[in-house]
KEDRENLO-261705 format. One record per atom (N, C-alpha, C): residue number from 1; atom name; x, y, z. Coordinates in Angstrom, 2 decimals, padded with zeros to 5 digits, always signed. Layout:
+-------+-------+---------+---------+---------+
: lumdo : lumke :       X :       Y :       Z :
+-------+-------+---------+---------+---------+
:   NUM :    CA :       X :       Y :       Z :
...
+-------+-------+---------+---------+---------+
END
This chain:
+-------+-------+---------+---------+---------+
: lumdo : lumke :       X :       Y :       Z :
+-------+-------+---------+---------+---------+
:     1 :     N : +025.40 : +033.76 : -046.14 :
:     1 :    CA : +024.59 : +034.80 : -046.68 :
:     1 :     C : +023.18 : +034.63 : -046.14 :
:     2 :     N : +022.53 : +035.69 : -045.91 :
:     2 :    CA : +021.12 : +035.64 : -045.50 :
:     2 :     C : +020.25 : +035.97 : -046.67 :
:     3 :     N : +019.14 : +035.39 : -046.70 :
:     3 :    CA : +018.17 : +035.65 : -047.72 :
:     3 :     C : +017.23 : +036.73 : -047.25 :
:     4 :     N : +016.56 : +037.39 : -048.14 :
:     4 :    CA : +015.67 : +038.48 : -047.77 :
:     4 :     C : +014.49 : +037.89 : -046.98 :
:     5 :     N : +014.12 : +038.52 : -045.89 :
:     5 :    CA : +012.94 : +038.11 : -045.13 :
:     5 :     C : +013.28 : +037.18 : -043.99 :
:     6 :     N : +014.50 : +036.67 : -043.93 :
:     6 :    CA : +014.83 : +035.81 : -042.80 :
:     6 :     C : +016.14 : +036.34 : -042.19 :
:     7 :     N : +016.00 : +036.64 : -040.94 :
:     7 :    CA : +017.17 : +037.15 : -040.17 :
:     7 :     C : +018.00 : +035.98 : -039.61 :
:     8 :     N : +019.29 : +036.12 : -039.45 :
:     8 :    CA : +020.11 : +035.03 : -038.87 :
:     8 :     C : +019.68 : +034.85 : -037.41 :
:     9 :     N : +019.74 : +033.62 : -036.98 :
:     9 :    CA : +019.46 : +033.31 : -035.59 :
:     9 :     C : +020.62 : +033.62 : -034.78 :
:    10 :     N : +020.37 : +034.37 : -033.69 :
:    10 :    CA : +021.44 : +034.80 : -032.74 :
:    10 :     C : +021.51 : +033.76 : -031.64 :
:    11 :     N : +022.56 : +033.88 : -030.90 :
:    11 :    CA : +022.76 : +032.99 : -029.71 :
:    11 :     C : +021.53 : +033.24 : -028.74 :
:    12 :     N : +021.12 : +034.48 : -028.64 :
:    12 :    CA : +020.04 : +034.83 : -027.76 :
:    12 :     C : +018.76 : +034.08 : -028.20 :
:    13 :     N : +018.47 : +034.04 : -029.50 :
:    13 :    CA : +017.32 : +033.33 : -030.01 :
:    13 :     C : +017.44 : +031.82 : -029.75 :
:    14 :     N : +018.55 : +031.29 : -029.87 :
:    14 :    CA : +018.78 : +029.84 : -029.61 :
:    14 :     C : +018.59 : +029.56 : -028.14 :
:    15 :     N : +019.13 : +030.42 : -027.25 :
:    15 :    CA : +018.98 : +030.24 : -025.84 :
:    15 :     C : +017.51 : +030.33 : -025.42 :
:    16 :     N : +016.79 : +031.28 : -026.00 :
:    16 :    CA : +015.40 : +031.44 : -025.69 :
:    16 :     C : +014.62 : +030.20 : -026.08 :
:    17 :     N : +014.91 : +029.65 : -027.27 :
:    17 :    CA : +014.25 : +028.43 : -027.68 :
:    17 :     C : +014.54 : +027.29 : -026.73 :
:    18 :     N : +015.79 : +027.19 : -026.29 :
:    18 :    CA : +016.13 : +026.13 : -025.39 :
:    18 :     C : +015.40 : +026.28 : -024.06 :
:    19 :     N : +015.34 : +027.44 : -023.57 :
:    19 :    CA : +014.60 : +027.66 : -022.29 :
:    19 :     C : +013.16 : +027.36 : -022.47 :
:    20 :     N : +012.53 : +027.75 : -023.57 :
:    20 :    CA : +011.10 : +027.40 : -023.80 :
:    20 :     C : +010.85 : +025.94 : -023.91 :
:    21 :     N : +011.82 : +025.22 : -024.57 :
:    21 :    CA : +011.70 : +023.72 : -024.68 :
:    21 :     C : +011.81 : +023.14 : -023.29 :
:    22 :     N : +012.73 : +023.57 : -022.51 :
:    22 :    CA : +012.93 : +023.05 : -021.15 :
:    22 :     C : +011.74 : +023.32 : -020.27 :
:    23 :     N : +011.17 : +024.52 : -020.39 :
:    23 :    CA : +009.94 : +024.85 : -019.63 :
:    23 :     C : +008.81 : +023.92 : -020.02 :
:    24 :     N : +008.65 : +023.67 : -021.29 :
:    24 :    CA : +007.58 : +022.82 : -021.75 :
:    24 :     C : +007.79 : +021.38 : -021.18 :
:    25 :     N : +009.02 : +020.90 : -021.19 :
:    25 :    CA : +009.32 : +019.54 : -020.72 :
:    25 :     C : +009.00 : +019.45 : -019.23 :
:    26 :     N : +009.39 : +020.48 : -018.46 :
:    26 :    CA : +009.16 : +020.48 : -017.01 :
:    26 :     C : +007.62 : +020.51 : -016.74 :
:    27 :     N : +006.88 : +021.29 : -017.50 :
:    27 :    CA : +005.43 : +021.42 : -017.33 :
:    27 :     C : +004.75 : +020.05 : -017.62 :
:    28 :     N : +005.18 : +019.42 : -018.68 :
:    28 :    CA : +004.66 : +018.10 : -019.03 :
:    28 :     C : +004.90 : +017.07 : -017.94 :
:    29 :     N : +006.13 : +017.08 : -017.44 :
:    29 :    CA : +006.55 : +016.15 : -016.37 :
:    29 :     C : +005.77 : +016.42 : -015.10 :
:    30 :     N : +005.61 : +017.71 : -014.80 :
:    30 :    CA : +004.84 : +018.05 : -013.59 :
:    30 :     C : +003.39 : +017.63 : -013.73 :
:    31 :     N : +002.79 : +017.78 : -014.86 :
:    31 :    CA : +001.35 : +017.33 : -015.04 :
:    31 :     C : +001.22 : +015.81 : -014.91 :
:    32 :     N : +002.25 : +015.12 : -015.49 :
:    32 :    CA : +002.14 : +013.65 : -015.35 :
:    32 :     C : +002.30 : +013.16 : -013.90 :
:    33 :     N : +003.23 : +013.80 : -013.13 :
:    33 :    CA : +003.46 : +013.39 : -011.77 :
:    33 :     C : +002.19 : +013.75 : -010.94 :
:    34 :     N : +001.65 : +014.94 : -011.21 :
:    34 :    CA : +000.41 : +015.33 : -010.43 :
:    34 :     C : -000.71 : +014.39 : -010.72 :
:    35 :     N : -000.86 : +013.93 : -011.94 :
:    35 :    CA : -001.86 : +013.00 : -012.27 :
:    35 :     C : -001.67 : +011.66 : -011.62 :
:    36 :     N : -000.41 : +011.19 : -011.57 :
:    36 :    CA : -000.16 : +009.90 : -010.86 :
:    36 :     C : -000.39 : +010.02 : -009.37 :
:    37 :     N : -000.05 : +011.17 : -008.75 :
:    37 :    CA : -000.36 : +011.30 : -007.35 :
:    37 :     C : -001.81 : +011.35 : -007.09 :
:    38 :     N : -002.56 : +012.05 : -007.97 :
:    38 :    CA : -004.00 : +012.17 : -007.74 :
:    38 :     C : -004.65 : +010.76 : -007.91 :
:    39 :     N : -004.19 : +009.97 : -008.90 :
:    39 :    CA : -004.74 : +008.61 : -009.04 :
:    39 :     C : -004.40 : +007.75 : -007.84 :
:    40 :     N : -003.24 : +007.91 : -007.25 :
:    40 :    CA : -002.80 : +007.15 : -006.09 :
:    40 :     C : -003.52 : +007.54 : -004.82 :
:    41 :     N : -004.13 : +008.70 : -004.83 :
:    41 :    CA : -004.92 : +009.12 : -003.61 :
:    41 :     C : -006.35 : +008.61 : -003.60 :
:    42 :     N : -006.76 : +007.94 : -004.68 :
:    42 :    CA : -008.07 : +007.36 : -004.72 :
:    42 :     C : -008.19 : +006.31 : -003.65 :
:    43 :     N : -009.44 : +005.92 : -003.25 :
:    43 :    CA : -009.57 : +005.01 : -002.16 :
:    43 :     C : -008.79 : +003.67 : -002.30 :
:    44 :     N : -008.56 : +003.17 : -003.46 :
:    44 :    CA : -007.78 : +001.94 : -003.69 :
:    44 :     C : -006.29 : +002.20 : -004.01 :
:    45 :     N : -005.94 : +003.44 : -003.97 :
:    45 :    CA : -004.52 : +003.83 : -004.35 :
:    45 :     C : -003.48 : +003.58 : -003.25 :
:    46 :     N : -002.27 : +003.50 : -003.71 :
:    46 :    CA : -001.11 : +003.23 : -002.81 :
:    46 :     C : -000.93 : +004.31 : -001.74 :
:    47 :     N : -001.02 : +005.57 : -002.09 :
:    47 :    CA : -000.86 : +006.65 : -001.19 :
:    47 :     C : -001.93 : +006.68 : -000.12 :
:    48 :     N : -003.17 : +006.35 : -000.57 :
:    48 :    CA : -004.26 : +006.23 : +000.43 :
:    48 :     C : -004.02 : +005.17 : +001.41 :
:    49 :     N : -003.60 : +004.04 : +000.97 :
:    49 :    CA : -003.31 : +002.92 : +001.86 :
:    49 :     C : -002.18 : +003.23 : +002.79 :
:    50 :     N : -001.08 : +003.89 : +002.31 :
:    50 :    CA : +000.02 : +004.27 : +003.06 :
:    50 :     C : -000.37 : +005.24 : +004.10 :
:    51 :     N : -001.19 : +006.22 : +003.81 :
:    51 :    CA : -001.68 : +007.21 : +004.79 :
:    51 :     C : -002.49 : +006.53 : +005.85 :
:    52 :     N : -003.38 : +005.63 : +005.45 :
:    52 :    CA : -004.20 : +004.90 : +006.47 :
:    52 :     C : -003.28 : +004.10 : +007.36 :
:    53 :     N : -002.33 : +003.39 : +006.84 :
:    53 :    CA : -001.39 : +002.58 : +007.68 :
:    53 :     C : -000.61 : +003.46 : +008.62 :
:    54 :     N : -000.18 : +004.63 : +008.20 :
:    54 :    CA : +000.56 : +005.59 : +008.98 :
:    54 :     C : -000.29 : +006.04 : +010.12 :
:    55 :     N : -001.56 : +006.37 : +009.85 :
:    55 :    CA : -002.44 : +006.80 : +010.96 :
:    55 :     C : -002.73 : +005.73 : +012.00 :
:    56 :     N : -002.78 : +004.43 : +011.52 :
:    56 :    CA : -003.08 : +003.35 : +012.43 :
:    56 :     C : -001.82 : +002.97 : +013.25 :
:    57 :     N : -000.68 : +003.05 : +012.74 :
:    57 :    CA : +000.60 : +002.62 : +013.42 :
:    57 :     C : +001.69 : +003.66 : +013.16 :
:    58 :     N : +001.65 : +004.85 : +013.77 :
:    58 :    CA : +002.63 : +005.86 : +013.46 :
:    58 :     C : +004.05 : +005.45 : +013.85 :
:    59 :     N : +004.27 : +004.84 : +015.01 :
:    59 :    CA : +005.63 : +004.49 : +015.45 :
:    59 :     C : +006.20 : +003.34 : +014.52 :
:    60 :     N : +005.40 : +002.40 : +014.16 :
:    60 :    CA : +005.88 : +001.37 : +013.28 :
:    60 :     C : +006.29 : +001.92 : +011.94 :
:    61 :     N : +005.44 : +002.84 : +011.43 :
:    61 :    CA : +005.73 : +003.49 : +010.17 :
:    61 :     C : +007.05 : +004.26 : +010.21 :
:    62 :     N : +007.25 : +004.97 : +011.35 :
:    62 :    CA : +008.45 : +005.73 : +011.54 :
:    62 :     C : +009.68 : +004.83 : +011.54 :
:    63 :     N : +009.53 : +003.65 : +012.21 :
:    63 :    CA : +010.67 : +002.73 : +012.28 :
:    63 :     C : +010.99 : +002.16 : +010.89 :
:    64 :     N : +009.97 : +001.84 : +010.13 :
:    64 :    CA : +010.22 : +001.36 : +008.79 :
:    64 :     C : +010.89 : +002.40 : +007.89 :
:    65 :     N : +010.39 : +003.64 : +007.98 :
:    65 :    CA : +010.99 : +004.73 : +007.24 :
:    65 :     C : +012.46 : +004.95 : +007.63 :
:    66 :     N : +012.74 : +004.84 : +008.93 :
:    66 :    CA : +014.12 : +004.99 : +009.41 :
:    66 :     C : +014.98 : +003.94 : +008.86 :
:    67 :     N : +014.56 : +002.67 : +008.91 :
:    67 :    CA : +015.37 : +001.55 : +008.41 :
:    67 :     C : +015.59 : +001.65 : +006.88 :
:    68 :     N : +014.56 : +002.06 : +006.16 :
:    68 :    CA : +014.67 : +002.24 : +004.70 :
:    68 :     C : +015.73 : +003.34 : +004.42 :
:    69 :     N : +015.68 : +004.36 : +005.21 :
:    69 :    CA : +016.67 : +005.51 : +005.05 :
:    69 :     C : +018.07 : +005.00 : +005.25 :
:    70 :     N : +018.30 : +004.18 : +006.29 :
:    70 :    CA : +019.58 : +003.67 : +006.57 :
:    70 :     C : +020.06 : +002.79 : +005.41 :
:    71 :     N : +019.17 : +001.92 : +004.88 :
:    71 :    CA : +019.49 : +001.02 : +003.82 :
:    71 :     C : +019.94 : +001.79 : +002.50 :
:    72 :     N : +019.15 : +002.87 : +002.19 :
:    72 :    CA : +019.51 : +003.68 : +000.99 :
:    72 :     C : +020.76 : +004.49 : +001.19 :
:    73 :     N : +020.98 : +004.96 : +002.42 :
:    73 :    CA : +022.14 : +005.78 : +002.69 :
:    73 :     C : +023.46 : +004.95 : +002.64 :
:    74 :     N : +023.36 : +003.72 : +003.02 :
:    74 :    CA : +024.56 : +002.91 : +003.04 :
:    74 :     C : +024.98 : +002.43 : +001.64 :
:    75 :     N : +024.04 : +002.36 : +000.72 :
:    75 :    CA : +024.33 : +001.96 : -000.59 :
:    75 :     C : +025.24 : +002.92 : -001.29 :
:    76 :     N : +025.28 : +004.17 : -000.94 :
:    76 :    CA : +026.08 : +005.20 : -001.60 :
:    76 :     C : +027.35 : +005.23 : -000.90 :
+-------+-------+---------+---------+---------+
END
């Protein structure tokens, strides 16, 4: 039985709530990742050091990336 003033929740309402919750979770995760990337791009950050190393030795960096790719591919 439904009480006056409150309508029963439909499947559509539940699905809408689930999509809104998922959207909020994705947005929160995106913001956290973007913040971590931005922090890492600072002069002492890992991404900044990696970019500098790649500019200084592009072939060596390519070789390391290739070997890491092979190692991860063979694990599966």
